[in-house]
Each structure stands twice: as C-alpha cells, then as structure tokens.
N, CA and C atoms as an extended XYZ file, in Angstrom:
243
Properties=species:S:1:pos:R:3:atomname:S:1:resname:S:1:resid:I:1 pbc="F F F"
N         7.905      -29.563       21.580 N   MET     1
C         8.601      -31.163       21.508 CA  MET     1
C         9.746      -30.756       22.648 C   MET     1
N        10.147      -32.098       22.801 N   THR     2
C        11.247      -32.175       24.354 CA  THR     2
C        12.572      -33.461       23.587 C   THR     2
N        13.627      -32.863       24.002 N   ASN     3
C        14.649      -33.760       23.672 CA  ASN     3
C        14.449      -34.815       23.316 C   ASN     3
N        13.751      -35.640       24.444 N   GLY     4
C        13.215      -37.412       23.794 CA  GLY     4
C        12.274      -37.648       22.990 C   GLY     4
N        11.413      -36.658       22.581 N   GLU     5
C        10.794      -37.095       21.287 CA  GLU     5
C        11.453      -36.505       20.380 C   GLU     5
N        12.541      -35.361       20.230 N   VAL     6
C        13.111      -35.015       18.787 CA  VAL     6
C        14.257      -37.377       18.913 C   VAL     6
N        14.797      -37.121       19.767 N   ILE     7
C        16.071      -38.540       19.970 CA  ILE     7
C        14.373      -39.380       19.741 C   ILE     7
N        13.487      -39.917       19.677 N   GLN     8
C        12.635      -41.382       19.132 CA  GLN     8
C        12.320      -40.297       17.817 C   GLN     8
N        12.269      -39.260       17.422 N   HIS     9
C        11.373      -39.040       16.179 CA  HIS     9
C        13.546      -39.487       15.496 C   HIS     9
N        14.220      -39.009       15.658 N   LEU    10
C        15.869      -39.349       14.907 CA  LEU    10
C        15.915      -40.753       15.021 C   LEU    10
N        15.629      -41.455       15.897 N   GLN    11
C        16.028      -43.148       15.509 CA  GLN    11
C        15.047      -43.742       14.651 C   GLN    11
N        14.092      -43.204       14.028 N   SER    12
C        13.388      -43.933       13.101 CA  SER    12
C        14.264      -43.551       11.807 C   SER    12
N        15.293      -43.094       11.678 N   TYR    13
C        16.400      -42.930       10.374 CA  TYR    13
C        17.773      -43.998       10.547 C   TYR    13
N        17.749      -43.724        9.716 N   ARG    14
C        19.224      -44.847        9.845 CA  ARG    14
C        20.226      -43.684       10.252 C   ARG    14
N        21.318      -44.352       10.818 N   GLN    15
C        22.512      -42.793       11.550 CA  GLN    15
C        22.914      -42.320       10.911 C   GLN    15
N        23.117      -43.139        9.423 N   ASP    16
C        24.587      -42.435        8.785 CA  ASP    16
C        23.767      -41.785        7.299 C   ASP    16
N        22.562      -40.895        7.722 N   MET    17
C        21.682      -40.517        7.047 CA  MET    17
C        21.914      -38.712        7.181 C   MET    17
N        22.317      -38.168        5.889 N   PRO    18
C        22.511      -36.684        6.301 CA  PRO    18
C        21.373      -36.173        6.682 C   PRO    18
N        21.563      -34.921        6.777 N   CYS    19
C        20.305      -34.340        7.229 CA  CYS    19
C        20.401      -33.100        7.399 C   CYS    19
N        19.973      -32.021        8.409 N   ALA    20
C        20.249      -30.630        8.399 CA  ALA    20
C        18.914      -30.762        9.594 C   ALA    20
N        19.675      -29.850       10.473 N   TYR    21
C        19.189      -29.597       12.072 CA  TYR    21
C        19.430      -28.196       12.675 C   TYR    21
N        17.922      -27.767       12.704 N   SER    22
C        18.053      -26.702       14.114 CA  SER    22
C        17.814      -26.422       15.088 C   SER    22
N        18.430      -26.115       16.443 N   PHE    23
C        18.016      -26.912       17.904 CA  PHE    23
C        18.036      -25.725       18.392 C   PHE    23
N        16.734      -24.966       19.001 N   TRP    24
C        16.410      -23.915       19.490 CA  TRP    24
C        16.271      -24.436       21.006 C   TRP    24
N        16.836      -23.140       21.921 N   THR    25
C        16.521      -24.415       23.815 CA  THR    25
C        15.651      -23.142       24.143 C   THR    25
N        15.744      -23.343       25.767 N   PRO    26
C        14.723      -22.123       26.699 CA  PRO    26
C        15.542      -21.580       26.814 C   PRO    26
N        16.838      -21.714       26.728 N   GLU    27
C        18.277      -20.041       27.298 CA  GLU    27
C        17.612      -19.488       25.563 C   GLU    27
N        17.513      -19.943       24.061 N   ASP    28
C        17.405      -18.819       23.218 CA  ASP    28
C        16.122      -18.265       23.390 C   ASP    28
N        14.930      -18.671       23.982 N   VAL    29
C        14.403      -17.725       24.500 CA  VAL    29
C        14.342      -16.811       24.778 C   VAL    29
N        14.847      -17.631       26.614 N   ARG    30
C        15.347      -16.326       27.434 CA  ARG    30
C        16.219      -14.965       27.127 C   ARG    30
N        16.957      -15.551       25.635 N   THR    31
C        17.973      -13.850       25.656 CA  THR    31
C        17.411      -12.982       24.175 C   THR    31
N        16.033      -13.986       23.641 N   ALA    32
C        15.404      -13.278       23.191 CA  ALA    32
C        14.642      -12.018       23.616 C   ALA    32
N        13.919      -13.097       24.777 N   ALA    33
C        13.247      -11.809       25.719 CA  ALA    33
C        13.915      -11.423       26.365 C   ALA    33
N        15.021      -11.525       26.670 N   HIS    34
C        15.642      -10.320       27.804 CA  HIS    34
C        16.551       -9.115       26.251 C   HIS    34
N        16.234       -9.206       25.161 N   GLN    35
C        16.468       -8.165       24.225 CA  GLN    35
C        15.299       -7.238       24.004 C   GLN    35
N        13.920       -8.150       23.997 N   LYS    36
C        12.988       -6.869       24.816 CA  LYS    36
C        12.489       -6.546       25.963 C   LYS    36
N        13.494       -6.139       26.741 N   ASP    37
C        13.164       -6.450       27.764 CA  ASP    37
C        12.091       -7.101       27.991 C   ASP    37
N        11.637       -8.120       28.539 N   VAL    38
C        10.957       -8.493       29.508 CA  VAL    38
C        10.466      -10.038       30.182 C   VAL    38
N        10.407      -10.446       31.249 N   GLN    39
C        10.885      -11.627       31.472 CA  GLN    39
C         9.675      -12.445       31.339 C   GLN    39
N         9.271      -13.981       31.131 N   LEU    40
C         8.868      -14.536       30.442 CA  LEU    40
C         8.973      -15.474       31.861 C   LEU    40
N         8.007      -16.496       32.140 N   GLU    41
C         7.762      -17.465       33.133 CA  GLU    41
C         8.292      -18.643       31.965 C   GLU    41
N         8.450      -19.825       32.953 N   ASP    42
C         8.935      -21.227       32.971 CA  ASP    42
C         7.845      -22.160       31.683 C   ASP    42
N         6.970      -21.403       31.463 N   ASP    43
C         5.441      -22.536       30.987 CA  ASP    43
C         5.501      -21.266       29.350 C   ASP    43
N         5.787      -20.042       30.204 N   GLU    44
C         5.443      -19.433       28.595 CA  GLU    44
C         6.949      -19.612       27.707 C   GLU    44
N         7.742      -19.505       28.213 N   ILE    45
C         8.890      -20.247       27.624 CA  ILE    45
C         8.436      -21.641       26.375 C   ILE    45
N         8.184      -22.378       27.408 N   LYS    46
C         7.322      -23.743       26.544 CA  LYS    46
C         6.283      -23.457       25.594 C   LYS    46
N         5.775      -22.351       25.975 N   GLN    47
C         5.115      -21.834       24.695 CA  GLN    47
C         5.072      -21.550       23.940 C   GLN    47
N         6.107      -20.446       24.370 N   VAL    48
C         6.866      -19.971       23.021 CA  VAL    48
C         7.503      -21.613       21.625 C   VAL    48
N         8.303      -21.866       21.943 N   LEU    49
C         9.135      -23.340       21.527 CA  LEU    49
C         7.749      -23.926       20.994 C   LEU    49
N         7.041      -24.242       22.233 N   SER    50
C         5.804      -25.014       21.593 CA  SER    50
C         5.297      -24.683       19.476 C   SER    50
N         4.884      -22.975       20.104 N   ASN    51
C         3.984      -22.639       18.984 CA  ASN    51
C         5.178      -22.047       17.898 C   ASN    51
N         6.386      -22.666       17.990 N   VAL    52
C         7.710      -21.933       16.946 CA  VAL    52
C         7.431      -23.596       16.059 C   VAL    52
N         7.273      -24.350       17.150 N   HIS    53
C         7.560      -25.766       16.335 CA  HIS    53
C         6.471      -26.124       15.562 C   HIS    53
N         5.170      -25.899       16.019 N   GLU    54
C         3.829      -26.356       15.479 CA  GLU    54
C         3.572      -25.342       14.074 C   GLU    54
N         4.139      -24.123       14.307 N   ASP    55
C         3.899      -22.930       13.255 CA  ASP    55
C         4.525      -22.284       12.301 C   ASP    55
N         5.812      -23.573       12.242 N   GLN    56
C         7.158      -22.882       11.794 CA  GLN    56
C         6.660      -23.657       10.269 C   GLN    56
N         7.307      -22.312        9.290 N   ASP    57
C         6.888      -22.520        7.653 CA  ASP    57
C         8.150      -22.756        7.375 C   ASP    57
N         8.199      -23.836        5.977 N   CYS    58
C         9.453      -24.206        5.991 CA  CYS    58
C        10.095      -22.940        4.781 C   CYS    58
N         9.082      -21.958        4.111 N   ASN    59
C        10.101      -21.052        3.725 CA  ASN    59
C        10.559      -19.982        4.385 C   ASN    59
N        10.381      -19.960        5.762 N   THR    60
C        11.103      -18.873        6.384 CA  THR    60
C        11.963      -19.632        8.057 C   THR    60
N        11.746      -20.749        8.069 N   GLY    61
C        12.881      -21.495        8.698 CA  GLY    61
C        12.595      -21.043        9.962 C   GLY    61
N        13.496      -21.146       11.770 N   ILE    62
C        12.724      -21.051       12.586 CA  ILE    62
C        14.313      -19.707       12.408 C   ILE    62
N        14.027      -18.262       13.013 N   ASN    63
C        15.082      -17.391       13.217 CA  ASN    63
C        15.032      -16.878       14.131 C   ASN    63
N        15.674      -15.770       14.882 N   TRP    64
C        15.183      -14.658       16.180 CA  TRP    64
C        14.017      -13.924       15.482 C   TRP    64
N        13.733      -13.535       14.630 N   LEU    65
C        12.555      -12.870       14.138 CA  LEU    65
C        11.559      -13.986       14.164 C   LEU    65
N        11.084      -14.906       13.870 N   VAL    66
C        10.503      -15.831       14.477 CA  VAL    66
C        10.176      -15.729       16.340 C   VAL    66
N        10.921      -16.309       16.797 N   ILE    67
C        11.030      -16.652       17.619 CA  ILE    67
C        10.647      -15.180       18.827 C   ILE    67
N        10.764      -14.118       18.347 N   GLU    68
C        10.323      -12.873       19.143 CA  GLU    68
C         9.221      -12.617       18.490 C   GLU    68
N         8.926      -13.267       17.029 N   SER    69
C         7.215      -13.250       17.163 CA  SER    69
C         5.980      -13.925       17.705 C   SER    69
N         7.137      -14.734       18.227 N   ALA    70
C         5.963      -16.550       19.157 CA  ALA    70
C         5.995      -15.354       20.773 C   ALA    70
N         7.000      -14.791       20.934 N   ILE    71
C         6.963      -14.111       22.391 CA  ILE    71
C         6.329      -13.195       22.428 C   ILE    71
N         5.599      -12.701       21.250 N   ASP    72
C         5.303      -11.094       20.698 CA  ASP    72
C         3.199      -11.703       21.828 C   ASP    72
N         3.631      -12.955       20.861 N   ASP    73
C         1.974      -14.161       20.449 CA  ASP    73
C         1.543      -14.159       22.537 C   ASP    73
N         3.016      -14.422       23.157 N   VAL    74
C         2.992      -15.283       24.357 CA  VAL    74
C         2.372      -13.766       25.370 C   VAL    74
N         3.363      -12.995       24.706 N   LEU    75
C         3.005      -11.853       25.828 CA  LEU    75
C         1.358      -11.037       25.795 C   LEU    75
N         1.149      -11.195       24.257 N   ALA    76
C        -0.829      -10.211       24.098 CA  ALA    76
C        -1.437      -11.695       24.677 C   ALA    76
N        -1.385      -12.636       24.911 N   ALA    77
C        -2.179      -13.949       25.283 CA  ALA    77
C        -1.691      -13.126       26.576 C   ALA    77
N        -0.878      -13.147       27.809 N   ARG    78
C        -1.007      -13.188       28.888 CA  ARG    78
C        -1.075      -11.949       29.384 C   ARG    78
N        -1.845      -10.414       28.306 N   LYS    79
C        -2.280       -9.641       28.785 CA  LYS    79
C        -3.874       -9.513       28.325 C   LYS    79
N        -4.897      -10.959       27.937 N   GLU    80
C        -5.622      -11.330       27.854 CA  GLU    80
C        -6.402      -12.042       28.576 C   GLU    80
N        -5.353      -12.463       29.673 N   ALA    81
C        -5.817      -13.664       30.566 CA  ALA    81
C        -6.312      -13.131       31.883 C   ALA    81
C-alpha cells in the first residue's frame, strides 16, 4: 500500500472520526534488516511491507516480530530464486 492509497482510503471517512492507526515505512524495514545483519533491495523492502499489509492478523497487529518474519520470508524467496 502506498501513502497515496492510505490517504485515499482515509478520505472516505469523516475527518473528525476517531481512529487508531499504525504506520510503518521502508526505513523501519531497513532498521529491522540491519538488526538481522542483512541488506535488502528496494523491491524487497516493498515486498516486505506489502506482505505485512496483506497478511496482517488483527490479533497480532504489526510489530517488530511481524516485520522480521516478513523479512525472513523475502530472504527465503531470494534463496529460492
């Protein structure tokens, strides 16, 4: 999901409506990858964020462990390629 898509989605709601919101960026993914001592390409970072968005679980939410797991999935796919 891109910032533009988020903005478009949010514009469908009243501006004064309360909500909870979590925002993760490519820099967050780079930080998590760095902690794992790996380097990701820009397209891999995009894939991590896409996977996290598409697979998010409302019971778990998005957290560092979820980001790290998505990085692991991308790294596994890299090895298979």
